[in-house]
DSSP file (Angstrom, degrees, kcal/mol; ACC not computed):
  #  RESIDUE AA STRUCTURE BP1 BP2  ACC     N-H-->O    O-->H-N    N-H-->O    O-->H-N    TCO  KAPPA ALPHA  PHI   PSI    X-CA   Y-CA   Z-CA
    1    1 A M              0   0    0      0, 0.0     5,-0.1     0, 0.0     0, 0.0   0.000 360.0 360.0 360.0 134.9   -3.4  -26.6 -146.1
    2    2 A P    >   -     0   0    0      0, 0.0     3,-0.8     0, 0.0     4,-0.4  -0.200 360.0-111.7 -62.0 158.6   -1.8  -29.7 -147.6
    3    3 A E  G >  S+     0   0    0      1,-0.2     3,-1.1     2,-0.2     4,-0.4   0.851 113.8  54.6 -60.9 -37.9   -0.7  -32.4 -145.3
    4    4 A E  G >  S+     0   0    0      1,-0.2     3,-0.6     2,-0.2    -1,-0.2   0.757 102.4  57.5 -72.4 -22.3    3.1  -31.9 -145.9
    5    5 A Q  G <  S+     0   0    0     -3,-0.8    -1,-0.2     1,-0.2    -2,-0.2   0.482  86.4  77.6 -89.2  -0.3    2.9  -28.2 -145.0
    6    6 A K  G <  S+     0   0    0     -3,-1.1    -1,-0.2    -4,-0.4    -2,-0.2   0.782  82.5  80.7 -73.3 -26.4    1.5  -28.9 -141.5
    7    7 A Q  S <  S-     0   0    0     -3,-0.6     2,-0.1    -4,-0.4     0, 0.0  -0.374  99.3 -89.2 -75.1 162.0    5.0  -29.8 -140.4
    8    8 A E        -     0   0    0      1,-0.1     2,-0.4    -2,-0.1    -1,-0.1  -0.434  40.5-110.0 -76.4 144.2    7.5  -27.1 -139.6
    9    9 A L        -     0   0    0     -2,-0.1     2,-0.5    -4,-0.1    49,-0.2  -0.579  24.7-145.5 -74.7 127.0    9.7  -25.6 -142.3
   10   10 A K        -     0   0    0     47,-1.4    49,-0.1    -2,-0.4     3,-0.1  -0.826   1.6-154.2 -91.0 130.3   13.4  -26.5 -141.9
   11   11 A Y  S    S+     0   0    0     -2,-0.5    11,-2.7     1,-0.2     2,-0.4   0.761  81.0  34.2 -78.9 -24.1   15.5  -23.5 -143.1
   12   12 A F  E     -A   21   0A   0      9,-0.2     2,-0.4    10,-0.1    -1,-0.2  -0.998  64.9-171.8-132.4 132.1   18.5  -25.8 -144.0
   13   13 A V  E     -A   20   0A   0      7,-2.0     7,-3.1    -2,-0.4     2,-0.7  -0.986  18.4-140.2-121.0 130.9   18.3  -29.3 -145.4
   14   14 A R  E     +A   19   0A   0     -2,-0.4     2,-0.4     5,-0.2     5,-0.2  -0.817  31.8 159.3 -99.1 114.0   21.5  -31.3 -145.8
   15   15 A I  E >   -A   18   0A   0      3,-2.2     3,-1.0    -2,-0.7    50,-0.1  -1.000  69.7  -4.0-132.7 131.5   21.8  -33.3 -149.0
   16   16 A A  T 3  S-     0   0    0     -2,-0.4    -1,-0.1     1,-0.3     3,-0.1   0.892 128.2 -58.7  54.0  46.9   25.1  -34.6 -150.5
   17   17 A N  T 3  S+     0   0    0      1,-0.2     2,-0.4    -3,-0.1    -1,-0.3   0.774 116.1 111.5  56.4  31.3   27.1  -32.8 -147.8
   18   18 A T  E <   -A   15   0A   0     -3,-1.0    -3,-2.2    -5,-0.0     2,-0.6  -0.999  68.2-128.4-134.0 135.6   25.7  -29.4 -148.8
   19   19 A D  E     -A   14   0A   0     -2,-0.4     2,-0.3    -5,-0.2    -5,-0.2  -0.737  29.3-159.7 -82.2 122.5   23.3  -27.2 -146.9
   20   20 A L  E     -A   13   0A   0     -7,-3.1    -7,-2.0    -2,-0.6     2,-0.3  -0.802  24.4-104.3-105.5 146.8   20.3  -26.3 -149.1
   21   21 A D  E >   -A   12   0A   0     -2,-0.3     3,-0.7    -9,-0.2    35,-0.3  -0.520  22.6-152.0 -70.0 125.5   18.0  -23.3 -148.6
   22   22 A G  T 3  S+     0   0    0    -11,-2.7    35,-2.5    -2,-0.3    36,-0.3   0.670  90.4  60.8 -74.2 -17.5   14.7  -24.5 -147.2
   23   23 A N  T 3  S+     0   0    0    -12,-0.4    -1,-0.2    33,-0.2     2,-0.1   0.654  91.6  81.7 -84.5 -15.7   12.7  -21.6 -148.7
   24   24 A K  S <  S-     0   0    0     -3,-0.7    32,-2.9     1,-0.1    33,-0.3  -0.450  91.5 -96.2 -86.6 161.4   13.6  -22.5 -152.3
   25   25 A S  B  >  -B   55   0B   0     30,-0.2     4,-2.5    -2,-0.1    30,-0.2  -0.402  35.5-114.4 -70.9 156.4   11.9  -25.2 -154.4
   26   26 A V  H  > S+     0   0    0     28,-2.4     4,-2.2    25,-0.3     5,-0.2   0.889 114.9  55.1 -62.1 -40.5   13.6  -28.6 -154.5
   27   27 A G  H  > S+     0   0    0     25,-1.9     4,-0.6     1,-0.2    -1,-0.2   0.882 114.0  39.9 -60.9 -40.0   14.5  -28.3 -158.2
   28   28 A Q  H  4 S+     0   0    0     24,-0.4     3,-0.3    -3,-0.2     4,-0.2   0.827 113.6  53.9 -79.2 -32.6   16.3  -25.0 -157.7
   29   29 A A  H >< S+     0   0    0     -4,-2.5     3,-1.5     1,-0.2     4,-0.2   0.869 101.4  59.2 -70.8 -35.4   17.9  -25.9 -154.4
   30   30 A L  H >< S+     0   0    0     -4,-2.2     3,-1.6     1,-0.3    -1,-0.2   0.808  94.7  63.4 -65.9 -28.9   19.5  -29.1 -155.8
   31   31 A I  T 3< S+     0   0    0     -4,-0.6    -1,-0.3     1,-0.3     4,-0.2   0.576  87.7  72.3 -75.5  -4.9   21.5  -27.2 -158.5
   32   32 A K  T <  S+     0   0    0     -3,-1.5     2,-0.4    -4,-0.2    -1,-0.3   0.618  76.1  96.1 -78.6 -12.9   23.4  -25.4 -155.7
   33   33 A I  S X  S-     0   0    0     -3,-1.6     3,-2.1    -4,-0.2     2,-0.2  -0.660  92.1-109.5 -76.9 128.9   25.2  -28.7 -155.1
   34   34 A K  T 3  S+     0   0    0     -2,-0.4    66,-2.6     1,-0.3    69,-0.2  -0.423 104.0  23.0 -64.2 122.8   28.5  -28.6 -157.0
   35   35 A G  T 3  S+     0   0    0      1,-0.3     2,-0.5    -2,-0.2    -1,-0.3   0.320  96.0 110.0 104.1  -6.0   28.3  -31.0 -159.9
   36   36 A L    <   -     0   0    0     -3,-2.1    -1,-0.3    -5,-0.2     2,-0.1  -0.905  47.9-165.9-106.8 125.4   24.5  -31.1 -160.2
   37   37 A S     >  -     0   0    0     -2,-0.5     4,-2.3    46,-0.2     5,-0.2  -0.421  37.2 -99.9 -97.4 176.9   22.9  -29.4 -163.3
   38   38 A F  H  > S+     0   0    0      2,-0.2     4,-2.0     1,-0.2     5,-0.1   0.915 123.3  47.6 -61.9 -45.0   19.3  -28.5 -163.9
   39   39 A M  H  > S+     0   0    0      1,-0.2     4,-2.2     2,-0.2    -1,-0.2   0.894 111.7  49.7 -66.0 -40.1   18.7  -31.6 -166.0
   40   40 A F  H  > S+     0   0    0      2,-0.2     4,-2.4     1,-0.2    -1,-0.2   0.905 109.9  50.6 -67.3 -40.1   20.3  -33.9 -163.5
   41   41 A S  H  X S+     0   0    0     -4,-2.3     4,-2.4     1,-0.2    -1,-0.2   0.890 109.7  51.6 -65.5 -37.4   18.2  -32.5 -160.6
   42   42 A N  H  X S+     0   0    0     -4,-2.0     4,-2.3     2,-0.2    -1,-0.2   0.922 110.1  48.8 -61.9 -43.2   15.1  -33.0 -162.7
   43   43 A A  H  X S+     0   0    0     -4,-2.2     4,-2.1     2,-0.2    -2,-0.2   0.907 111.2  50.0 -63.6 -41.7   16.0  -36.6 -163.3
   44   44 A V  H  X S+     0   0    0     -4,-2.4     4,-2.3     1,-0.2    -1,-0.2   0.925 112.6  46.4 -62.3 -45.2   16.7  -37.2 -159.6
   45   45 A L  H  X>S+     0   0    0     -4,-2.4     5,-2.1     1,-0.2     4,-1.3   0.859 110.7  52.7 -69.4 -34.5   13.4  -35.7 -158.6
   46   46 A N  H  <5S+     0   0    0     -4,-2.3    -1,-0.2     2,-0.2    -2,-0.2   0.916 112.6  44.6 -65.5 -41.5   11.5  -37.7 -161.3
   47   47 A I  H  <5S+     0   0    0     -4,-2.1    -2,-0.2     1,-0.2    -1,-0.2   0.883 114.5  48.5 -69.7 -37.7   13.0  -40.9 -160.1
   48   48 A A  H  <5S-     0   0    0     -4,-2.3    -1,-0.2    -5,-0.2    -2,-0.2   0.704 108.5-126.9 -74.8 -18.1   12.4  -40.1 -156.4
   49   49 A G  T  <5 +     0   0    0     -4,-1.3     2,-0.4     1,-0.3    -3,-0.2   0.849  59.2 142.6  76.2  34.6    8.8  -39.1 -157.2
   50   50 A I      < -     0   0    0     -5,-2.1    -1,-0.3    -6,-0.1     2,-0.2  -0.900  55.9-112.8-112.3 137.0    9.1  -35.7 -155.6
   51   51 A E    >   -     0   0    0     -2,-0.4     3,-1.0     1,-0.1   -25,-0.3  -0.458  19.3-139.1 -68.0 135.6    7.4  -32.6 -157.0
   52   52 A K  T 3  S+     0   0    0      1,-0.2   -25,-1.9    -2,-0.2   -24,-0.4   0.799  99.7  52.5 -67.8 -29.8    9.9  -30.0 -158.3
   53   53 A M  T 3  S+     0   0    0    -28,-0.2    -1,-0.2   -27,-0.2     2,-0.1   0.483  80.8 115.1 -88.5  -2.4    8.1  -27.0 -156.9
   54   54 A K  S <  S-     0   0    0     -3,-1.0   -28,-2.4     1,-0.1   -27,-0.2  -0.441  77.0-106.5 -66.9 138.4    7.8  -28.4 -153.4
   55   55 A K  B >   -B   25   0B   0    -30,-0.2     3,-1.3     1,-0.1   -30,-0.2  -0.425  19.0-131.8 -69.1 141.7    9.8  -26.3 -150.9
   56   56 A T  G >  S+     0   0    0    -32,-2.9     3,-1.6   -35,-0.3   -34,-0.2   0.828 103.6  63.6 -63.2 -32.8   13.0  -27.9 -149.7
   57   57 A G  G 3  S+     0   0    0    -35,-2.5   -47,-1.4   -33,-0.3    -1,-0.3   0.713  98.4  55.8 -65.9 -20.7   12.2  -27.2 -146.1
   58   58 A Y  G <  S+     0   0    0     -3,-1.3    -1,-0.3   -36,-0.3     2,-0.2   0.345  78.0 119.9 -95.6   6.5    9.1  -29.4 -146.2
   59   59 A L    <   -     0   0    0     -3,-1.6     2,-0.1    -4,-0.1   -49,-0.1  -0.502  62.8-128.6 -68.4 136.6   11.0  -32.5 -147.4
   60   60 A S     >  -     0   0    0     -2,-0.2     4,-2.4     1,-0.1     5,-0.2  -0.388  23.8-108.0 -77.1 165.6   10.7  -35.4 -145.0
   61   61 A D  H  > S+     0   0    0      1,-0.2     4,-2.2     2,-0.2     5,-0.2   0.855 121.1  53.8 -62.8 -34.6   13.8  -37.2 -143.8
   62   62 A A  H  > S+     0   0    0      2,-0.2     4,-2.0     1,-0.2    -1,-0.2   0.909 109.5  47.1 -66.6 -41.7   12.9  -40.2 -146.0
   63   63 A E  H  > S+     0   0    0      2,-0.2     4,-2.3     1,-0.2    -2,-0.2   0.910 112.5  49.6 -66.2 -41.6   12.6  -38.0 -149.1
   64   64 A A  H  X S+     0   0    0     -4,-2.4     4,-2.3     1,-0.2    -2,-0.2   0.900 112.3  47.4 -64.3 -40.7   15.9  -36.3 -148.4
   65   65 A S  H  X S+     0   0    0     -4,-2.2     4,-2.3     2,-0.2    -1,-0.2   0.848 109.8  53.8 -70.1 -32.2   17.7  -39.6 -147.8
   66   66 A K  H  X S+     0   0    0     -4,-2.0     4,-2.1     2,-0.2    -2,-0.2   0.921 110.5  46.4 -65.4 -44.1   16.1  -41.0 -151.1
   67   67 A I  H  X S+     0   0    0     -4,-2.3     4,-2.3     2,-0.2    -2,-0.2   0.920 112.6  50.6 -62.1 -44.2   17.5  -37.9 -153.0
   68   68 A D  H  X S+     0   0    0     -4,-2.3     4,-1.9     1,-0.2    -2,-0.2   0.896 110.1  49.9 -60.7 -41.7   20.9  -38.4 -151.4
   69   69 A E  H  X S+     0   0    0     -4,-2.3     4,-1.7     1,-0.2    -1,-0.2   0.891 110.6  49.3 -65.9 -40.7   21.0  -42.1 -152.3
   70   70 A I  H  < S+     0   0    0     -4,-2.1    -2,-0.2     1,-0.2    -1,-0.2   0.890 110.6  50.6 -66.3 -39.4   20.1  -41.4 -155.9
   71   71 A I  H  < S+     0   0    0     -4,-2.3    -1,-0.2     1,-0.2    -2,-0.2   0.871 108.5  52.7 -67.3 -36.2   22.8  -38.7 -156.2
   72   72 A K  H  < S+     0   0    0     -4,-1.9    -1,-0.2     1,-0.3    -2,-0.2   0.885 129.4  13.6 -68.6 -38.8   25.4  -41.1 -154.8
   73   73 A D    >X  +     0   0    0     -4,-1.7     3,-0.6    -5,-0.1     4,-0.5  -0.623  68.8 164.3-138.5  78.6   24.7  -43.9 -157.3
   74   74 A P  G >4>S+     0   0    0      0, 0.0     5,-1.9     0, 0.0     3,-0.8   0.793  72.7  62.7 -69.7 -27.4   22.6  -42.6 -160.2
   75   75 A S  G >45S+     0   0    0      1,-0.2     3,-1.0     2,-0.2     6,-0.1   0.825  96.4  60.1 -68.0 -28.4   23.3  -45.6 -162.5
   76   76 A K  G <45S+     0   0    0     -3,-0.6    -1,-0.2     1,-0.2    -6,-0.1   0.777 106.4  47.6 -66.7 -26.3   21.6  -47.9 -160.0
   77   77 A F  G <<5S-     0   0    0     -3,-0.8    -1,-0.2    -4,-0.5    -2,-0.2   0.342 121.5-102.6-101.0   5.9   18.4  -46.0 -160.3
   78   78 A G  T < 5 +     0   0    0     -3,-1.0    -3,-0.2    -4,-0.3    -2,-0.1   0.695  61.2 158.4  87.1  19.0   18.4  -45.8 -164.1
   79   79 A I      < -     0   0    0     -5,-1.9    -1,-0.3    -9,-0.1     5,-0.1  -0.633  51.9-103.4 -73.2 133.0   19.5  -42.3 -164.8
   80   80 A P    >   -     0   0    0      0, 0.0     3,-1.6     0, 0.0     4,-0.3  -0.247  20.6-129.1 -62.0 145.0   20.9  -42.2 -168.4
   81   81 A Q  G >  S+     0   0    0      1,-0.3     3,-1.2     2,-0.2    15,-0.1   0.682 101.2  72.9 -71.8 -17.5   24.7  -42.2 -168.6
   82   82 A W  G 3  S+     0   0    0      1,-0.2    -1,-0.3     3,-0.0     5,-0.1   0.647  92.4  59.0 -71.7 -11.4   24.7  -39.2 -171.0
   83   83 A L  G <  S+     0   0    0     -3,-1.6    -1,-0.2   -44,-0.1    -2,-0.2   0.617  84.1 104.5 -86.1 -14.0   23.8  -37.0 -168.0
   84   84 A F    <   -     0   0    0     -3,-1.2    13,-0.2    -4,-0.3     3,-0.2  -0.293  65.7-144.0 -70.2 152.9   26.9  -38.1 -166.0
   85   85 A N  S    S+     0   0    0      1,-0.2     2,-0.3    11,-0.2    12,-0.2   0.425  88.3  48.8 -99.0   1.6   29.8  -35.6 -165.7
   86   86 A R  B     -C   96   0C   0     10,-1.8    10,-3.2     3,-0.0     3,-0.4  -0.738  69.5-179.1-141.6  91.8   32.6  -38.2 -165.8
   87   87 A K        +     0   0    0     -2,-0.3     8,-0.2     1,-0.2     7,-0.1  -0.728  67.5   1.9 -94.1 140.3   32.3  -40.6 -168.7
   88   88 A K  S    S-     0   0    0     -2,-0.4    -1,-0.2     5,-0.2     7,-0.2   0.956  83.2-143.0  49.3  65.4   34.9  -43.4 -169.2
   89   89 A D     >  -     0   0    0      5,-2.6     4,-3.1    -3,-0.4     5,-0.2  -0.322   8.3-131.4 -55.2 131.3   37.1  -42.5 -166.2
   90   90 A P  T  4 S+     0   0    0      0, 0.0    -1,-0.1     0, 0.0    -2,-0.0   0.782 101.8  53.0 -60.8 -27.0   40.8  -43.1 -167.1
   91   91 A E  T  4 S+     0   0    0      1,-0.1    -2,-0.0     3,-0.1    -3,-0.0   0.930 133.7   0.6 -76.7 -46.0   41.4  -45.1 -163.9
   92   92 A D  T  4 S-     0   0    0      2,-0.2    -1,-0.1    -3,-0.1     3,-0.1   0.472  87.7-122.7-125.7  -3.5   38.6  -47.7 -164.2
   93   93 A G     <  +     0   0    0     -4,-3.1    -5,-0.2     1,-0.2     2,-0.2   0.562  65.3 134.5  76.1   7.9   36.8  -47.0 -167.4
   94   94 A A        -     0   0    0     -5,-0.2    -5,-2.6    -6,-0.1     2,-0.5  -0.522  60.4-116.2 -90.5 158.0   33.4  -46.6 -165.7
   95   95 A D        +     0   0    0     -7,-0.2     2,-0.3    -8,-0.2    -8,-0.2  -0.830  45.5 172.0 -90.2 127.6   30.8  -43.8 -166.2
   96   96 A K  B     -C   86   0C   0    -10,-3.2   -10,-1.8    -2,-0.5     2,-0.4  -0.861  33.2-141.7-132.3 163.1   30.4  -41.8 -163.0
   97   97 A H        -     0   0    0     -2,-0.3     2,-0.3   -13,-0.2   -13,-0.1  -0.961  24.6-163.0-126.8 114.7   28.7  -38.7 -161.7
   98   98 A L        -     0   0    0     -2,-0.4     2,-0.3   -63,-0.1   -13,-0.1  -0.751   8.8-178.4-100.4 142.6   30.9  -36.8 -159.2
   99   99 A V    >   -     0   0    0     -2,-0.3     3,-1.0   -27,-0.1     4,-0.4  -0.958  44.5  -9.8-135.8 155.4   29.5  -34.2 -156.8
  100  100 A G  T >> S-     0   0    0    -66,-2.6     4,-1.3    -2,-0.3     3,-0.5  -0.307 122.3  -5.7  68.1-136.0   31.0  -31.9 -154.1
  101  101 A T  H 3> S+     0   0    0      1,-0.2     4,-2.6     2,-0.2    -1,-0.2   0.785 129.2  61.7 -70.6 -28.0   34.5  -32.2 -152.9
  102  102 A T  H <> S+     0   0    0     -3,-1.0     4,-2.3     1,-0.2    -1,-0.2   0.854 102.5  52.9 -66.8 -31.7   35.2  -35.4 -154.9
  103  103 A L  H <> S+     0   0    0     -3,-0.5     4,-2.2    -4,-0.4    -2,-0.2   0.936 112.4  43.4 -66.1 -46.6   34.5  -33.4 -158.1
  104  104 A A  H  X S+     0   0    0     -4,-1.3     4,-2.3     2,-0.2    -2,-0.2   0.902 114.6  50.5 -65.7 -40.9   37.1  -30.7 -157.2
  105  105 A F  H  X S+     0   0    0     -4,-2.6     4,-2.1     1,-0.2    -2,-0.2   0.917 112.3  46.3 -63.0 -44.8   39.6  -33.3 -156.0
  106  106 A T  H  X S+     0   0    0     -4,-2.3     4,-2.2     2,-0.2    -1,-0.2   0.880 111.0  52.7 -66.2 -39.2   39.3  -35.4 -159.2
  107  107 A H  H  X S+     0   0    0     -4,-2.2     4,-1.9     2,-0.2    -2,-0.2   0.921 110.0  48.0 -62.8 -44.1   39.6  -32.2 -161.4
  108  108 A D  H  X S+     0   0    0     -4,-2.3     4,-2.3     1,-0.2    -2,-0.2   0.902 111.1  51.0 -63.3 -41.1   42.8  -31.2 -159.6
  109  109 A N  H  X S+     0   0    0     -4,-2.1     4,-2.3     1,-0.2    -1,-0.2   0.874 107.3  53.7 -64.5 -36.7   44.2  -34.7 -160.0
  110  110 A D  H  X S+     0   0    0     -4,-2.2     4,-2.2     2,-0.2    -1,-0.2   0.914 109.9  47.1 -62.7 -42.5   43.4  -34.6 -163.7
  111  111 A I  H  X S+     0   0    0     -4,-1.9     4,-2.1     2,-0.2    -2,-0.2   0.904 111.4  51.2 -66.4 -40.9   45.3  -31.3 -164.1
  112  112 A K  H  X S+     0   0    0     -4,-2.3     4,-2.3     1,-0.2    -2,-0.2   0.886 109.7  50.5 -62.7 -38.3   48.3  -32.7 -162.1
  113  113 A M  H  X S+     0   0    0     -4,-2.3     4,-2.5     2,-0.2     5,-0.2   0.909 108.8  51.0 -66.0 -41.9   48.4  -35.8 -164.4
  114  114 A M  H  X>S+     0   0    0     -4,-2.2     5,-1.9     1,-0.2     4,-0.6   0.894 112.4  47.3 -62.1 -38.6   48.4  -33.6 -167.5
  115  115 A K  H  <5S+     0   0    0     -4,-2.1     3,-0.4     3,-0.2    -2,-0.2   0.895 111.3  51.7 -67.3 -39.4   51.3  -31.6 -166.1
  116  116 A K  H  <5S+     0   0    0     -4,-2.3    -2,-0.2     1,-0.2    -1,-0.2   0.912 113.8  41.0 -66.2 -43.9   53.1  -34.8 -165.1
  117  117 A I  H  <5S-     0   0    0     -4,-2.5    -1,-0.2    -5,-0.1    -2,-0.2   0.525 107.9-129.2 -83.0  -3.9   52.9  -36.4 -168.6
  118  118 A K  T  <5 +     0   0    0     -4,-0.6    -3,-0.2    -3,-0.4    -4,-0.1   0.904  42.5 171.1  57.5  47.7   53.6  -33.0 -170.2
  119  119 A S     >< -     0   0    0     -5,-1.9     4,-2.5    -6,-0.1     5,-0.2  -0.329  50.4 -99.6 -74.7 169.6   50.7  -33.1 -172.6
  120  120 A Y  H  > S+     0   0    0      1,-0.2     4,-2.2     2,-0.2     5,-0.2   0.932 126.7  46.6 -57.8 -47.0   50.0  -29.9 -174.5
  121  121 A K  H  > S+     0   0    0      1,-0.2     4,-2.1     2,-0.2    -1,-0.2   0.869 110.9  53.3 -64.4 -35.7   47.2  -28.9 -172.1
  122  122 A G  H  > S+     0   0    0     -8,-0.3     4,-2.3     2,-0.2    -1,-0.2   0.899 108.5  48.8 -65.6 -40.7   49.4  -29.7 -169.1
  123  123 A I  H  X S+     0   0    0     -4,-2.5     4,-2.2     2,-0.2    -2,-0.2   0.910 110.1  51.3 -65.3 -41.6   52.2  -27.4 -170.4
  124  124 A R  H  X>S+     0   0    0     -4,-2.2     5,-2.2     1,-0.2     4,-0.7   0.893 110.3  49.9 -62.6 -38.9   49.6  -24.6 -171.0
  125  125 A H  H ><5S+     0   0    0     -4,-2.1     3,-0.7     1,-0.2    -2,-0.2   0.920 109.9  51.1 -62.9 -43.1   48.4  -25.1 -167.4
  126  126 A M  H 3<5S+     0   0    0     -4,-2.3    -2,-0.2     1,-0.2    -1,-0.2   0.893 112.5  45.4 -60.6 -41.1   52.0  -25.0 -166.1
  127  127 A L  H 3<5S-     0   0    0     -4,-2.2    -1,-0.2    -5,-0.1    -2,-0.2   0.549 110.2-120.6 -82.7  -7.3   52.7  -21.7 -168.0
  128  128 A G  T <<5 +     0   0    0     -3,-0.7    -3,-0.2    -4,-0.7    16,-0.1   0.763  67.7 136.0  74.1  24.8   49.4  -20.1 -166.9
  129  129 A L      < -     0   0    0     -5,-2.2    -1,-0.2    -6,-0.2     2,-0.1  -0.580  66.9 -78.2 -99.6 164.5   48.3  -19.7 -170.5
  130  130 A P        -     0   0    0      0, 0.0     3,-0.3     0, 0.0    -1,-0.1  -0.394  37.8-159.5 -65.7 140.8   44.9  -20.4 -171.9
  131  131 A V  S    S+     0   0    0      1,-0.2    -7,-0.1     2,-0.1    -6,-0.1   0.768  76.7  60.5 -93.1 -29.3   44.3  -24.1 -172.5
  132  132 A R  S    S-     0   0    0      1,-0.1    -1,-0.2   -11,-0.0   -11,-0.0  -0.018 116.2 -89.3-102.9  31.3   41.5  -24.2 -175.0
  133  133 A G        +     0   0    0     -3,-0.3    -2,-0.1     1,-0.2     3,-0.1   0.672  69.0 155.5  83.7  18.3   43.0  -22.3 -178.0
  134  134 A Q        -     0   0    0      1,-0.1    -1,-0.2     2,-0.0     2,-0.1  -0.320  50.7 -92.2 -73.6 163.6   42.0  -18.7 -177.2
  135  135 A R        -     0   0    0      1,-0.1    -1,-0.1    -2,-0.0     4,-0.1  -0.416  32.4-170.7 -70.2 149.8   44.0  -15.8 -178.6
  136  136 A T        +     0   0    0      2,-0.1    -1,-0.1    -2,-0.1    -2,-0.0   0.400  63.8  87.6-122.7   0.9   46.8  -14.4 -176.5
  137  137 A K  S    S+     0   0    0      1,-0.1    -1,-0.0     4,-0.0    -2,-0.0   0.938 110.9  11.5 -67.4 -45.0   47.8  -11.2 -178.3
  138  138 A S  S    S+     0   0    0      2,-0.0     3,-0.3     3,-0.0     2,-0.2   0.740 125.7  54.3-106.4 -27.7   45.3   -9.0 -176.6
  139  139 A N  S    S+     0   0    0      1,-0.2     0, 0.0    -4,-0.1     0, 0.0  -0.548  93.5  36.9-102.2 170.7   44.0  -11.1 -173.7
  140  140 A F        +     0   0    0     -2,-0.2    -1,-0.2     1,-0.1    -4,-0.0   0.841  69.7 136.5  61.8  37.5   45.7  -13.0 -170.9
  141  141 A R        +     0   0    0     -3,-0.3     7,-0.7     7,-0.1     2,-0.4   0.340  33.9 107.3 -97.9   7.0   48.3  -10.3 -170.5
  142  142 A K  E     -D  147   0D   0      5,-0.2     2,-0.7     1,-0.0     5,-0.2  -0.694  57.1-154.0 -86.3 137.6   48.3  -10.2 -166.7
  143  143 A N  E >   -D  146   0D   0      3,-2.5     3,-1.5    -2,-0.4    -2,-0.0  -0.800  66.7 -49.5-116.7  88.7   51.3  -11.7 -165.1
  144  144 A K  T 3  S-     0   0    0     -2,-0.7    -1,-0.1     1,-0.3     3,-0.1   0.927 121.1 -33.3  51.8  56.7   50.3  -13.0 -161.6
  145  145 A G  T 3  S+     0   0    0      1,-0.3     2,-0.4     0, 0.0    -1,-0.3   0.062 115.9 107.0  94.9 -26.2   48.5   -9.8 -160.4
  146  146 A K  E <   -D  143   0D   0     -3,-1.5    -3,-2.5     1,-0.0     2,-0.5  -0.710  65.8-134.3 -89.8 136.7   50.7   -7.3 -162.3
  147  147 A V  E     -D  142   0D   0     -2,-0.4     2,-0.4    -5,-0.2    -5,-0.2  -0.787  18.8-143.7 -89.5 127.4   49.2   -5.6 -165.3
  148  148 A L        +     0   0    0     -7,-0.7     2,-0.2    -2,-0.5    -7,-0.1  -0.738  27.4 166.2 -91.5 137.3   51.6   -5.5 -168.2
  149  149 A G        -     0   0    0     -2,-0.4     2,-0.5     0, 0.0    -1,-0.0  -0.626  45.2 -67.5-131.2-167.8   51.7   -2.4 -170.4
  150  150 A V        -     0   0    0     -2,-0.2     2,-0.3     1,-0.0     0, 0.0  -0.773  49.6-134.9 -88.7 128.9   53.8   -0.8 -173.0
  151  151 A K        -     0   0    0     -2,-0.5     2,-0.2     1,-0.0    -3,-0.0  -0.668  16.1-145.3 -87.2 137.2   57.2    0.4 -171.6
  152  152 A R        -     0   0    0     -2,-0.3     2,-0.1     1,-0.1     6,-0.0  -0.512  27.2 -92.2 -92.9 165.9   58.4    3.8 -172.6
  153  153 A K    >   -     0   0    0     -2,-0.2     3,-0.7     1,-0.1    -1,-0.1  -0.390  40.8-110.0 -71.7 158.6   62.0    4.9 -173.2
  154  154 A E  T 3  S+     0   0    0      1,-0.2    -1,-0.1    -2,-0.1    -2,-0.1   0.892 110.2  42.6 -59.1 -47.5   63.8    6.3 -170.2
  155  155 A G  T 3  S+     0   0    0      2,-0.0    -1,-0.2     0, 0.0     2,-0.2   0.543  95.5  90.9 -85.0  -7.1   64.0   10.0 -171.3
  156  156 A T    <   -     0   0    0     -3,-0.7     2,-0.2     5,-0.1     5,-0.1  -0.593  55.0-159.7 -94.3 152.5   60.5   10.5 -172.8
  157  157 A K        -     0   0    0     -2,-0.2    -4,-0.1     3,-0.1    -2,-0.0  -0.595  38.9 -93.2-115.0-178.9   57.4   11.8 -171.0
  158  158 A A  S    S+     0   0    0     -2,-0.2    -2,-0.0     1,-0.2    -1,-0.0   0.881 122.3  41.9 -66.8 -38.2   53.8   11.4 -171.9
  159  159 A G  S    S+     0   0    0      2,-0.0     2,-0.3    -3,-0.0    -1,-0.2   0.801 109.1  63.7 -80.6 -29.6   53.5   14.7 -173.8
  160  160 A K              0   0    0      1,-0.1    -3,-0.1     0, 0.0     0, 0.0  -0.655 360.0 360.0-100.1 152.4   56.8   14.5 -175.7
  161  161 A V              0   0    0     -2,-0.3    -1,-0.1    -5,-0.1    -5,-0.1   0.387 360.0 360.0-113.4 360.0   57.9   12.0 -178.3
């Protein structure tokens, strides 16, 4: 048995404020963190020097803290900026990689800003319509839970015209 598997398996490992499954490989467990893709998790593990197929439960505390540190500030460890999920942030112009609750918070703030300045996308968000140019004739016909259909005239029934 390898030296690292003599230690006991931890069923949950906490990295970047997320509980990861200890039975999965580290490469697969890291993509469960909101904001981390397959490519980004590979880059993190290559820089940390951890095998991708190693079970997450067998990570030492030092390895887990090293992964956590790389995820918090990836530019410091040489991860290429094209992997980041927030390039040229409007507030400070820096390239960042956001994970977890900060990603959701920033996304919500971006939508609120678009609504506030009344950009085209902001208006589409306000009206509950599709933002990215999809057709609306046949899709997006639901109105807050109610299904819209074709209304018939008062006196007609289904069989009669």
